[in-house]
C-alpha positions, -999 to 999 in steps of 0.1 A, spaced: 0 1 0 12 36 -7 27 57 21 5 85 10 -32 90 22 -38 111 -10 -18 109 -42 -26 125 -74 -9 119 -108 -10 145 -135 -45 156 -122 -60 179 -148 -94 199 -152 -99 217 -184 -128 240 -191 -131 246 -230 -97 261 -237 -86 269 -201 -68 248 -177 -83 252 -142 -60 226 -128 -28 211 -149 -9 180 -140 -11 184 -103 8 158 -83 -4 160 -46 13 138 -20 -1 138 14 10 114 42 -9 101 72 -12 124 101 -1 155 81 -18 189 83 -13 197 44 -16 234 37 -29 238 1 -19 273 -8 -24 296 -37 -41 331 -47 -77 331 -52 -86 315 -86 -53 293 -85 -72 260 -87 -75 251 -52 -113 245 -50 -114 227 -83 -86 203 -71 -107 198 -38 -139 191 -58 -121 165 -79 -108 147 -47 -143 146 -33 -158 133 -65 -178 165 -70 -160 173 -104 -147 148 -129 -111 152 -139 -103 157 -176 -75 133 -171 -51 121 -146 -57 99 -115 -65 102 -78 -57 76 -52 -70 81 -16 -62 54 11 -43 36 -18 -76 32 -36 -84 45 -73 -111 72 -67 -126 62 -103 -132 26 -93 -139 29 -55 -154 63 -49 -181 52 -25 -158 31 -2 -132 59 -2 -156 87 5 -171 69 36 -138 76 53 -136 112 43 -152 143 59 -153 177 42 -161 213 44 -162 230 11 -173 267 9 -198 280 36 -218 254 53 -256 255 49 -281 250 79 -316 251 90 -315 284 109 -345 277 130 -332 243 141 -307 240 170 -270 227 165 -280 193 179 -310 190 155 -289 201 123 -264 174 132 -292 149 137 -305 154 103 -270 146 88 -265 117 113 -295 99 99 -282 102 64 -247 89 74 -264 61 96 -239 72 125 -247 62 161 -267 89 179 -238 93 207 -217 106 179 -234 140 179 -223 148 214 -188 136 207 -185 160 177 -199 189 194 -174 184 223 -146 182 197 -154 216 181 -164 229 216 -201 236 209 -215 214 236 -229 244 256 -244 258 225 -262 223 213 -297 236 220 -293 271 204 -309 279 172 -282 281 144 -295 315 132 -281 331 163 -244 317 159 -215 337 149 -197 329 116 -169 312 136 -195 291 154 -211 281 121 -177 271 107 -171 249 137 -205 235 133 -195 226 98 -164 209 110 -186 189 136 -209 178 105 -178 167 85 -166 146 117 -198 129 124 -188 98 101 -155 94 120 -134 102 89 -97 94 86 -92 121 62 -107 157 66 -107 182 37 -114 219 44 -116 246 18 -108 280 32 -123 273 67 -111 306 81 -125 327 52 -143 359 66 -137 350 102 -125 376 128 -92 371 146 -107 351 175 -127 329 151 -95 323 131 -77 314 163 -105 290 173 -104 271 139 -66 270 138 -63 254 174 -91 229 165 -74 218 132 -39 216 150 -54 192 177 -71 168 153 -41 146 140 -27 138 176 -60 136 195 -82 119 168 -56 104 142 -72 125 114 -50 137 82 -61 171 72 -59 189 38 -67 225 44 -67 252 16 -60 288 20 -46 319 3 -32 331 36 5 318 40 7 335 75 -22 312 84 -6 280 71 27 288 88 9 285 122 -7 251 117 6 231 85 33 206 86 36 203 48 28 228 21 17 228 -14 15 260 -34 -5 263 -66 -8 291 -91 -25 293 -124 -35 257 -119 1 243 -116 19 231 -85 50 252 -80 62 240 -46 56 210 -25 76 203 6 76 208 45 68 241 60 104 241 73 117 238 39 97 269 29 111 288 61 146 279 49 141 302 19 135 332 42 168 329 61 185 362 64 215 375 44 240 403 54 240 431 28 272 452 25 271 484 4 307 494 -7 323 515 -34 334 495 -65 313 466 -54 324 441 -82 362 446 -73 354 442 -36 334 410 -43 362 396 -65 386 403 -38 366 385 -13 361 354 -35 400 353 -40 404 350 -3 380 321 -2 352 341 14 318 330 3 299 361 -11 273 369 -38 268 403 -57 235 417 -67 223 453 -74 259 466 -65 258 452 -32 277 423 -15 256 396 3 270 371 27 245 342 32 239 330 67 269 346 82 281 347 119 291 380 136 328 367 133 324 363 95 309 397 91 336 413 112 364 395 91 349 407 59 345 443 70 381 443 81 393 428 48 373 454 28 388 482 47 423 467 47 421 467 9 411 503 8 373 498 0 349 522 16 321 504 36 290 524 35 266 502 51 261 467 66 226 455 74 207 422 78 181 416 51 155 390 57 126 378 33 94 372 49 73 340 41 48 363 24 78 377 3 87 340 -7 50 333 -15 46 364 -37 78 355 -56 66 319 -61 32 330 -73 46 359 -94 30 385 -72 -5 372 -75 -32 370 -48 -36 384 -13 -19 372 19 
């Protein structure tokens, strides 16, 4: 059996002459919180709809739990919970009554309603009509509904969209707790890298329908490590002098850059420059934020 809970191969969705998703190879391991990132309109929701059998791929394959979605869709989806776009409810019914309607369809045990309300911390609100719920509470109720069938995989499409900071915090903490406490693997989409940075273990970045990055959140952070920038006169001559002395340096925009350097290395470089009669105008640390990296990768598209 594959080590991946979700594995797609060249997954593609084409609408007339436009590719919404093109040759996407997702790989998600058990127990991961996989952050599926991209600007709005990048292809995240279309990919998720294909994973859930709500849209048919133009070509490519989807394997979930090692099973081919084309051949074993029903048996796969029994073990998948999802929240795609805003959940819809009967506003005049209570949280408990809304979940009861879904429970009957899923043929889940009645005791499961209290369990999922406890997981999403809505037990005290169980008897309240949903029309009085905040947006964050409605999102948590949507996650409770997705958990009713005891899924092994949870797919959440922009679950923090439109929430205030406290609502975002509630959803984030809830998502982070699920792999450890309930053994659930999570795919969560967002256009907010800062949000994924605080909860995801793995990240896939999609833009214009194509996957452009897939690795650990730590690998993405490595890209944002700081460099020391040194502004000198005659930058190219100074850079060549440093290289001739075995000092690792780069030059860009008439500035010298020292990658990941200690204070001792910076001090040595400045001494060498002055000793060789170069004028040092400025020494500063430059660090790219994760948002800068995301914007570079997605060619400046989308909001963060």
